[in-house]
C-alpha positions, -999 to +999 in steps of 0.1 A: -738+662-445-753+625-446-771+615-469-800+591-462-807+578-496-763+566-504-765+556-468-801+532-477-782+521-509-753+499-493-776+485-466-802+466-501-772+462-513-755+437-487-789+427-486-784+418-516-755+394-511-771+380-479-798+368-512-774+363-527-751+339-499-788+318-490-790+310-526-761+298-536-752+256-536-717+263-532-691+276-506-666+297-531-694+322-541-704+319-505-670+332-494-671+357-523-704+372-517-698+377-476-666+394-494-689+418-510-707+422-478-684+433-459-665+451-478-694+479-483-703+475-450-665+486-446-675+518-476-717+525-453-688+531-428-658+553-450-687+572-464-697+586-427-667+586-421-657+616-449-693+633-439-687+636-404-649+644-413-647+612-375-616+593-379-628+568-360-653+554-387-627+557-409-609+535-387-637+510-380-636+506-414-603+497-424-605+476-391-638+455-409-620+452-444-589+442-434-598+410-406-636+407-418-630+408-457-590+399-455-583+376-430-616+365-418-626+347-462-591+340-466-592+319-436-621+305-448-611+295-488-576+274-471-598+259-452-623+244-486-607+203-487-579+198-501-593+198-546-626+201-536-629+240-542-663+237-551-671+223-521-713+219-524-738+232-494-773+210-498-802+233-496-838+227-499-833+245-533-823+278-546-870+283-548-871+277-514-835+293-503-848+331-513-887+327-510-880+317-474-848+348-480-880+374-487-904+361-459-880+367-437-871+400-445-908+411-446-917+399-406-884+419-397-887+448-410-925+445-399-907+438-361-887+462-359-911+484-376-934+480-343-906+466-315-876+484-315-887+517-345-900+529-316-875+525-290-841+533-314-859+564-328-843+551-358-861+536-390-836+528-410-821+498-382-844+474-409-828+467-434-791+464-404-824+441-383-834+420-417-796+413-422-795+395-392-819+376-387-807+366-425-774+353-411-796+334-389-818+319-411-787+304-435-774+290-400-810+268-394-809+261-430-779+245-435-756+220-425-727+227-434-702+242-402-689+271-439-724+277-437-730+279-401-694+304-397-705+327-428-741+332-415-724+339-378-708+368-397-735+379-415-748+387-381-717+401-368-716+428-394-753+433-397-745+440-350-722+464-370-747+485-392-773+483-367-749+498-340-738+528-362-766+548-359-779+540-319-742+535-301-711+555-296-682+549-316-655+538-296-680+510-281-689+500-318-648+496-326-655+478-294-675+454-304-664+451-344-629+439-323-641+414-296-668+399-331-640+394-356-618+374-325-646+354-315-647+349-351-613+337-352-613+315-322-646+300-340-631+292-373-603+279-360-621+258-332-651+246-363-636+245-394-605+216-383-627+193-385-624+164-404-664+165-415-680+196-428-711+185-428-736+170-396-764+151-395-785+155-369-775+111-359-745+115-360-741+141-334-768+114-318-739+085-320-708+111-303 
């Protein structure tokens, strides 16, 4: 039997890791927070698998740990410029980032309750939607390619978290693999660039 309080607690810890990413000014701690978030998602899938005696959920957890927890974060760490292991992302400041994250969380929660809950019928999807919007916020408010990629993976984590309650499990696994392969392609195509920050005028000049 599934204890929903445990599932919700893990989801809240994932949101806290998303907030840690938002307020961080350095890329390496952001990568570490993303690693923590992916491991928490795997723990969630493992718990659901044990509670329901579903081996496919255990397989999903293993894929999350392997592809996101190990492979993707390792690629990000290796792509940091040589000799600059503490690359700084000049954001708008910790206070503003935290306030923006809280506002986005509240808006996401309200939207889910009004729009999605009547359709999905699962009240715990608000945490997953909040995680997705936190990833979007990171992409919109940062200039760094690493931060953009981390935001993309956060969105993936939110999508898989929500899918666990509303989509047939084999399809969830297929979605997870597809998103991870897409993430690897993005990592290879975007992070291989020499410049890791993008100014609007650079794009106009290009």
